[in-house]
C-alpha positions in Angstrom: 160.8 194.1 -82.4 162.7 196.9 -80.6 161.3 197.7 -77.1 162.2 200.4 -74.6 161.4 199.2 -71.1 161.2 202.1 -68.6 161.3 201.5 -64.8 162.7 203.2 -61.7 165.6 201.7 -59.8 163.7 200.4 -56.8 164.1 196.6 -56.8 160.4 196.0 -56.7 160.1 197.7 -60.0 163.5 197.3 -61.7 163.6 193.5 -61.2 160.3 192.8 -63.0 161.4 195.1 -65.8 164.6 193.2 -66.2 162.7 189.9 -66.1 160.4 191.2 -68.9 163.5 192.2 -70.9 164.9 188.7 -70.6 161.5 187.2 -71.8 161.6 189.6 -74.8 165.2 188.6 -75.5 164.3 184.9 -75.5 161.6 185.7 -78.0 164.1 187.2 -80.4 163.2 190.9 -79.6 165.6 193.7 -78.8 164.8 195.3 -75.4 166.6 198.3 -74.0 166.2 199.0 -70.3 165.9 202.6 -69.1 166.5 202.6 -65.3 168.9 203.8 -62.6 172.6 202.9 -62.8 172.5 200.5 -59.8 171.3 197.6 -62.0 173.1 198.5 -65.3 176.0 196.1 -64.9 173.8 193.1 -63.9 171.4 193.8 -66.8 174.3 194.1 -69.3 175.8 190.8 -68.0 172.4 189.2 -68.8 172.6 190.5 -72.4 170.2 193.5 -72.0 171.0 196.9 -73.5 170.7 199.6 -70.9 170.4 203.4 -70.7 170.3 205.7 -67.7 166.8 206.8 -66.9 167.2 210.6 -66.6 165.1 212.9 -64.5 164.7 210.7 -61.4 166.4 213.1 -58.9 164.1 215.6 -57.2 164.4 219.2 -58.6 164.4 222.4 -56.5 160.8 223.1 -55.6 159.5 219.5 -56.0 157.2 218.4 -53.2 158.0 214.7 -52.7 155.7 214.6 -49.7 152.8 214.9 -52.1 152.6 211.4 -53.8 150.5 212.7 -56.7 152.9 215.5 -57.5 155.9 213.2 -57.1 154.4 210.6 -59.6 152.8 212.9 -62.2 154.9 216.0 -62.2 158.1 213.9 -62.1 156.6 211.8 -64.9 156.3 214.8 -67.2 159.9 215.8 -66.4 161.1 212.2 -67.0 159.3 212.1 -70.4 161.0 215.3 -71.5 164.5 214.3 -70.2 164.4 210.9 -72.0 162.6 211.9 -75.1 165.7 212.5 -77.3 167.2 209.1 -76.5 163.9 207.2 -76.8 163.3 208.9 -80.2 166.8 208.1 -81.4 166.5 204.3 -80.7 163.4 204.1 -82.8 161.5 201.6 -80.7 158.4 199.8 -81.9 156.9 199.8 -78.4 157.5 201.4 -75.0 156.8 199.5 -71.8 156.5 201.7 -68.8 156.4 200.7 -65.1 153.2 201.7 -63.3 155.2 204.2 -61.1 157.3 205.5 -64.0 154.5 207.1 -65.9 157.0 209.3 -67.8 157.6 206.3 -70.1 154.0 206.4 -71.2 153.9 210.1 -71.7 157.1 209.9 -73.8 155.4 207.2 -75.9 152.4 209.4 -76.6 154.7 212.3 -77.6 156.5 210.0 -80.0 153.2 208.6 -81.2 154.3 205.1 -80.2 152.1 202.4 -78.7 152.9 201.7 -75.0 152.1 199.0 -72.4 152.0 199.5 -68.7 153.8 197.0 -66.4 152.3 196.6 -62.9 154.7 194.4 -60.8 151.8 193.6 -58.4 148.0 193.1 -58.6 145.8 195.6 -60.4 145.5 198.7 -58.2 143.0 200.7 -60.2 139.9 201.7 -58.2 136.8 199.5 -58.7 133.1 200.2 -58.2 132.8 196.9 -56.3 135.9 196.9 -54.0 137.0 198.7 -50.9 139.8 201.2 -51.6 143.1 199.5 -52.5 145.5 199.8 -49.6 142.8 199.2 -46.9 143.6 195.5 -46.8 139.9 194.8 -46.6 138.1 192.0 -48.3 135.1 193.0 -50.5 132.1 193.6 -48.2 129.4 191.0 -48.2 125.7 191.6 -47.9 124.0 195.0 -47.7 126.2 196.3 -44.8 129.4 195.2 -46.5 128.5 197.0 -49.7 127.5 200.1 -47.8 130.8 200.0 -45.9 132.7 199.8 -49.2 130.7 202.6 -50.8 131.4 204.9 -47.8 135.1 204.1 -48.0 135.2 204.8 -51.7 133.5 208.1 -51.1 136.1 209.0 -48.5 138.9 208.4 -50.9 137.2 209.9 -54.0 138.6 213.3 -53.3 142.2 212.0 -53.4 141.5 210.1 -56.6 140.1 213.2 -58.2 143.1 215.2 -57.1 145.4 212.6 -58.7 143.5 212.8 -62.0 143.7 216.6 -61.9 147.5 216.5 -61.2 148.0 213.9 -64.0 146.0 216.2 -66.4 148.0 219.3 -65.5 151.3 217.3 -65.9 150.3 216.1 -69.3 149.3 219.5 -70.5 152.7 220.9 -69.3 154.4 218.7 -72.0 151.9 219.3 -74.7 149.6 216.3 -74.3 145.8 216.5 -73.8 144.7 216.5 -70.2 142.6 213.4 -70.7 144.8 210.3 -70.4 143.9 207.6 -73.0 145.9 205.0 -71.0 148.1 202.2 -72.3 147.3 199.8 -75.1 147.6 197.0 -72.5 148.4 196.4 -68.9 150.7 193.6 -67.8 149.5 192.6 -64.3 152.6 190.6 -63.1 151.1 188.7 -60.2 149.7 185.4 -59.2 146.0 184.7 -59.7 145.9 183.8 -56.0 146.8 187.4 -55.1 144.1 189.0 -57.4 140.5 189.7 -56.4 137.5 189.5 -58.7 135.9 192.7 -59.9 133.0 193.2 -62.3 134.8 196.2 -63.9 138.0 194.4 -64.8 139.6 196.5 -67.6 139.6 194.7 -71.0 143.2 195.8 -71.6 144.5 194.3 -68.3 146.0 190.8 -68.4 147.4 188.7 -65.5 150.7 187.5 -66.8 152.2 185.9 -63.6 155.1 187.2 -61.6 158.1 188.5 -63.5 161.0 187.4 -61.3 164.7 188.0 -61.6 167.6 187.3 -59.3 170.2 190.1 -58.9 173.0 187.7 -58.2 174.4 184.3 -59.1 175.8 183.8 -55.6 174.6 180.9 -53.5 174.1 181.7 -49.8 175.5 178.8 -47.7 173.0 177.1 -45.5 173.5 176.8 -41.8 174.4 173.3 -40.6 171.8 170.9 -39.4 168.5 169.3 -40.5 166.0 171.5 -38.7 163.4 173.3 -40.9 164.9 176.3 -42.8 163.3 179.7 -42.4 164.2 182.1 -45.2 164.2 185.7 -43.8 164.1 188.5 -46.4 163.8 192.0 -45.0 161.9 194.4 -47.3 163.9 196.3 -49.9 161.3 199.1 -50.0 162.0 202.3 -48.1 158.6 201.9 -46.4 159.6 198.5 -45.0 159.8 197.7 -41.3 163.1 198.6 -39.7 165.4 196.1 -38.0 163.4 193.2 -39.2 166.3 190.7 -39.5 167.5 191.2 -36.0 164.0 191.0 -34.5 163.1 187.9 -36.5 166.3 186.1 -35.5 165.6 186.9 -31.9 162.1 185.4 -32.3 163.4 182.2 -33.9 166.0 181.5 -31.2 165.2 178.3 -29.4 162.4 177.3 -31.9 164.2 174.4 -33.4 164.8 176.0 -36.8 167.6 177.2 -38.9 167.6 180.6 -40.7 169.0 182.1 -43.9 168.8 185.9 -44.1 168.8 187.0 -47.7 169.5 190.7 -48.1 170.9 193.2 -50.5 172.4 195.4 -47.8 175.0 194.6 -45.1 173.9 191.6 -43.0 173.6 191.8 -39.3 176.7 191.1 -37.1 177.1 188.4 -34.5 174.9 185.8 -36.1 174.0 182.7 -34.1 175.5 179.4 -35.3 172.1 178.3 -36.7 171.8 181.3 -39.1 173.6 182.6 -42.2 173.2 185.9 -43.9 174.1 187.8 -47.0 173.3 188.1 -50.7 172.2 184.9 -52.4 169.8 183.6 -55.0 166.4 183.5 -53.3 165.0 181.0 -55.8 167.7 178.5 -54.8 167.1 179.2 -51.1 163.3 178.5 -51.6 164.0 175.0 -52.7 165.2 174.3 -49.1 162.9 176.6 -47.1 159.8 175.5 -45.1 158.7 179.1 -44.3 159.5 182.6 -45.5 159.5 185.7 -43.3 159.3 188.9 -45.3 157.8 192.4 -45.4 154.9 191.6 -47.6 156.4 193.2 -50.7 155.1 191.7 -53.9 158.4 190.4 -55.2 159.2 188.1 -52.3 155.6 187.2 -51.7 155.0 186.1 -55.3 158.4 184.3 -55.4 157.6 182.3 -52.3 154.1 181.3 -53.3 155.3 180.4 -56.8 157.6 178.0 -55.0 154.8 176.7 -52.8 156.3 178.0 -49.6 154.1 179.7 -47.0 154.9 183.2 -45.7 154.9 185.1 -42.5 154.4 188.7 -43.6 155.5 191.7 -41.5 154.1 194.6 -43.6 155.4 198.1 -43.5 153.9 200.9 -45.6 153.0 201.3 -49.2 151.1 198.4 -50.6 152.5 195.8 -48.2 149.4 196.0 -45.9 147.1 195.2 -48.9 149.3 192.3 -50.1 149.7 190.9 -46.6 146.0 190.8 -46.0 145.3 189.2 -49.4 147.8 186.4 -48.7 146.4 185.9 -45.3 142.9 185.6 -46.7 144.2 183.1 -49.3 145.4 180.9 -46.4 149.1 180.8 -47.4 150.3 183.4 -44.9 150.1 184.7 -41.4 150.3 188.5 -40.8 152.3 189.9 -37.9 151.9 193.5 -37.0 153.4 195.1 -35.0 156.7 193.2 -35.3 157.8 191.6 -32.0 160.2 188.7 -31.6 157.6 186.6 -29.8 154.9 187.3 -32.4 157.0 186.3 -35.4 158.4 183.3 -33.6 154.9 182.1 -32.8 153.7 182.7 -36.4 156.6 180.6 -37.8 155.8 177.8 -35.3 152.1 177.8 -36.3 152.9 177.5 -40.0 155.3 174.7 -39.4 152.8 172.8 -37.2 149.8 173.2 -39.5 150.0 171.8 -43.1 147.1 173.9 -44.3 149.5 176.9 -44.9 151.8 174.9 -47.2 148.9 173.3 -49.0 147.5 176.8 -49.7 150.9 178.0 -51.0 151.2 175.0 -53.2 147.7 175.7 -54.6 148.9 179.2 -55.4 151.9 177.8 -57.2 149.7 175.6 -59.4 147.5 178.6 -60.3 150.6 180.4 -61.7 150.3 178.5 -64.9 146.9 180.0 -65.7 148.2 183.3 -67.0 148.7 185.2 -70.2 152.0 185.6 -72.1 153.4 189.1 -71.6 155.6 188.9 -74.7 152.6 188.0 -76.9 150.7 190.9 -75.4 153.5 193.3 -76.2 153.7 192.0 -79.8 150.0 192.4 -80.3 150.1 196.0 -78.9 152.8 197.0 -81.3 151.1 195.2 -84.3 147.7 196.8 -83.6 149.0 200.4 -83.4 149.0 202.8 -86.4 152.4 203.3 -87.9 152.1 206.9 -89.3 154.3 209.6 -87.7 156.0 207.2 -85.3 159.0 208.6 -83.6 158.3 212.3 -84.2 158.0 214.1 -80.9 155.0 216.4 -80.6 
């Protein structure tokens, strides 16, 4: 089966897309990744076919301050820009990252089945949950349900605006305003980070985290036998600034070692009990007792999959939601705002209290109770009608 996988270049979205491509390759399929050039060489080295995802750059007149316009209007543009190459490769299925909706629009225009990849928990609104992003647990009792209802009412206008923007963007490329949605949704998270809802969509399947390492390099560990703290500053533009330096200051004198894993230039003047640079996080996690990170889904899921508890220092985006879910699960402590003292105290607490590691190990055991994303992709392609496939509308 030939599959086009469409995702933007942000690591939190490109890495799960690459991981899915590798799963498809292992199953004998032929995936082609459409993403930004930053990850092309690494994907090719892994045996994945790659194409440049066109249309990512802002155009004159684009309002990137409006998140709805950025996602939906850019999606229509991306669909148009990439339609010729998608059509030429004759895919049986298109997989589109949740923030790269242009892949789904292109699939509809080509009359192809498509699957949505969510590299985090399901973020669709629910009639029984507080708004996603609030970080709140579902309300209990009458007061709790009333609170959640009030909050949903407060966000309903923004949701309607998003639907209206999506409909207008779809109509601009010849699609009906009403969005039929994907044939399936791959929810690439741990069951421990999901929340129950009575309106769980039938097409949504928790498939477990899709994890990929952007390097084969092994980061040397600092000398000593003290507990190792893996520090991984957020790769998202909404992450907390200067995290590595502040965390190292907070760990000084705490009787620990630190390994700072980062894609960017590591901090200068490291203490002798710390190392920093690009290295495989999965290998570092085999040595780590605690992780300190921004609460992004990739690192959080990777750490919990390895049974390692996390101190989360959330920035913007969905990091607040994820940090609170992990804290409620019992496998994490949340630090906000970031101060050296607060993060140092949080690490000390996790090291002193085994309940955090026990909760993280329970999350790791639950990672086996998930669906197979490749099987879901195969089923979506097999169940779709075959007439007129590949002819742009």
